[in-house]
N, C-alpha and C positions, 0 to 999 in steps of 0.2 A: 448364058447371056453375054453380049459384047458390051465393052465399055463405050460410052457415049461422049461427045465433046461438050454435053450439056453439064452446068454446074446444079447440083442439087442441094437441098437442105430438107432434113426430114424432121418433121415434128410429131415424135413417135409416141407420145401420151404426155401423161396418163389419162385415161378415160375419165370423165367427170371432174376434170381439174381447169377447165377453162380453155380448151385447146380450140374449140370452135370460135371463140371470141378472139382468141390470139391469131388463128387464121384468117378470120375477116380481116383483122387490122393490118396483117402483113400482106394481104390481096391489095390493099390500097396503094401499096408502093408501086411507082411506074415500072420498077426493074423485076418485080416478082409476080410469077404466075403460080398461084395455088391450084392444084388440080381441080377440075370442074366438078368432080365427084371428090368432095373434100377427103373422104376415106376410102380409097379404092382398094385397100388391103391387098394389093398384087403381091408384095413380098412376104406375105403369111401364108401364101401357097409354096408347096414343095417343087412344084413343076412350073417354071416361069420359062415358058417357050418364046421363040422369036415372034409368034402369032401374039401372045399375050404382050410382049413387050411393044410391039407395033401399035396395038390397041392402047397400051398405057401411052404412049407418045402423044397421042391424040387428045389426051386431057389437059394438055399445058398448050398456053400461047406459045407460038413458034420463036418470037423474037424476044422473049424475056430473057434476063440475065440470069436468074435462079428460078429453078422451079421447086415447089415445095409440095410434098406428099404429107398429109397430116393424119395419116392412120394410125389410131390408137391401139389397134390389134397387134402392133409392132411392139407392144410391152404389156400385153395382157396374158402372156402364156409363158410356159417355161422354155419356151424355144426362141426366145429374143436373141441369143447368141447366134443361132443359125440364120435368123433374119437379118441381123446386123452383117453378117458374112454375104448374104444376098445383096443388100444395100450397096455394100462396097464394091460389087461387080459391076454396079451400074455408075458409081462415082466413088473411088477410093477416098476422094479427099471432101466428100460431102460433110456438112455441118449438121450436128444432131442437137435439136432441142427438146427438152423434157421437162413438162411442167408436173410438179408435185404438190401435194396438199397434205393435210391432217390424214394419216393413212387409215384411221378408223372411220372417219366420215367419208372417205372417198370410197371405201369398201361398201358402206351402207348406201351410198348413193348409186354405186355399181349395182347392187342387188335390185334397187327398185327400178331402175333403167331396164333391167332384163326381165322384170315382172311385168313391165309396161310393154316391153316387145313381145311378151308370150312366151318367152324361152326359159323362164325360171319359174319353177312349180314348188320349190322346197320352201321350208319355213326359214325366215332371214338369218338367224343365227346358225342353223345347220348348214345353209349354203355357203356363207360368208367364212365359217372357220374351217370348210373342206379346203385343204391345202392344194387341190388341184383347180379350183374354181377360179375363174377369172377376177372375182371380187377380191379374193385373197391374193393371188399372184400378182394382180395389177398394183396392189398396193405395197408389194415388196420392192420398192424404188431402188435400194441399194443394189440388188441382184441385177437389174436393168441397166443402170449406170456402169456397173463394174462389166457387164457384157459389151456395151456400146463403146467404152473406153478401150477394152482391149482390143477391138478392131479399128475404131478410128483414132485413138489417142486422145489424151487430155486436152489438147489444145482446139480440138475440133468438137468437143462435147459441152454442152452449157445447161444448167439446170436452173429452173425459175420457180419460186415458191409461189403457188396459186394466191395465197392471201397478199404478199406483196404486189402481185400483178393486178389485182383487183382494186387495191387502195391506190397504186400509183402507175396505172397501165401506160400512159405516155411516156414516163421516165424508163420504165422496163424496155417498151417497144423500142425507142431510141438506141438504147443499149444492144438490143438484139440485132437492129439494122446495121449498127457498127461491127458487131460480131461477124455478121454475114458479108462484111466490106463493102457496103453500100453507103450512099449519102443518104443523111438523115432527111426527113420531110416533116411538114408541120401536119399534124392531125388537129381537125376540127374537134372542138370540145364534146360535141354529143357522140362523136364517133369512139373516142377513148373512154367514155363513161358508160356506153351501153352494156348491159349484161345480157347474154344469150344463152341458150340452150340449158336453162335450169332443170332440175330434178322433177318429175311430175309424174302421174298417172292420167290415163284417159279416162273421161267420165261420161255420163250422160250418153247422148246418142253416138258421141265419138268413141265409146267403149271397143267397138268392133276393131280399131285401129290396132289395138294391141295383137291382133292376129295377121295383120299386114307387114310384109317385108319392110323393115326400118328404111331400106334405102329407097323404095318407092315414095315413102312419107318425106324423105329428105328432099327428093327431086320436087314433088309438089310444094313443099315449104319454100323452096328456092323460087320457085315461079310465083307464089303469092307475095313473096317479099319484094319481086320486081314490079308487082301490080298495084299492091294495095298500101296506104299510108300507115305508118307505125301505130297509130290510134286505133286503126281498123284490126290490125294484127294482134294487138293488146287484147282487144274485146274478143276476138276469136280465140286466142289462148286460154282466156279466162273462162270462156263457155264450154271449153272442151277438155280441160285439164284441171288436176288438183294436187296440191303439194303432196310429197311423200310424207309418211308417218315420221315423227320426230324418234331421233335416237335416244332411248331412256339412258339415265345415268348407269345402271347396272351393266347393261350391254355395252355401252360405250368403255367402260372400265375393262371389261374382258377383251374387246376389241384393240384397245390401246396396249395391253400388256401383250397380246399376241403379236403385234408389229413392232413392239419397243425395241427389241435387239437389231433388227433390219434398219429401222429409222436412226438409232444412234450410229450405226455403222456408216450410214451415208453421210451424217453431219460430220463425223471424224475423218473419213476417208476421202470425202470430195467436196469439203467446204470451199475450196478454191475455185471449183466449177459454178458456183451459184452467181447468178446475176443479182445483186442487191441494189436497190433504190439508192440513188445518190445523195437523196435529202429525206428527212423525216418530216412527216404532216402530223 
């Protein structure tokens, strides 16, 4: 891969932690172009050829100041160090954004996301506690932060707590824009408070969608969002989906213990990288 003059930021995860909402908000900034395919997963591949890079280039607005790739696959596997090195070949000074949340709840949400897509057939706890699964590895936040810091340095990596982002989206958003070196913009209230990409399962006539490639569903959803009012979209979502099962107390305790050491290391080793709300609500 050849270095390009373009400036990049990579929203590398974590999956099921608000990355879609953050990407949507970032895309509102006039100097930012989020890739037209929000998660192209380009650098999760081993072979990133010139042809692949040429196709990748078409995903962004040509005159943007910063291009953002929000592929959560960049932090779902044990190969995030190799992926970080590939990203550095594109832009060695790229900014890295990483959303994290309660690791047990994220793993649970990840499992049901994969069930919905038809790619996970195992029982919940068997799948999540498998230490090679994306549900487990994707919740090992300290592992991935360490890998990205080792390639891009502490000054170019920021971590956002999902719970903070949901409560004070505008505050966190403005701090991210400053981190990216851009001028702040005012968000409309309805934009900063929208919650998107909730965990759910397909139901009723829409159950067949769990066998459809998620990328095709994402493209269809994007078209529908451009054509239908929010009220109609909400009715469509409610008719086609149902919430995932609750995580019971016993399983939560098991998963919390499973991720405890990694989570504590994240808080101890990288506390200075967290973007925190500037005021309490």
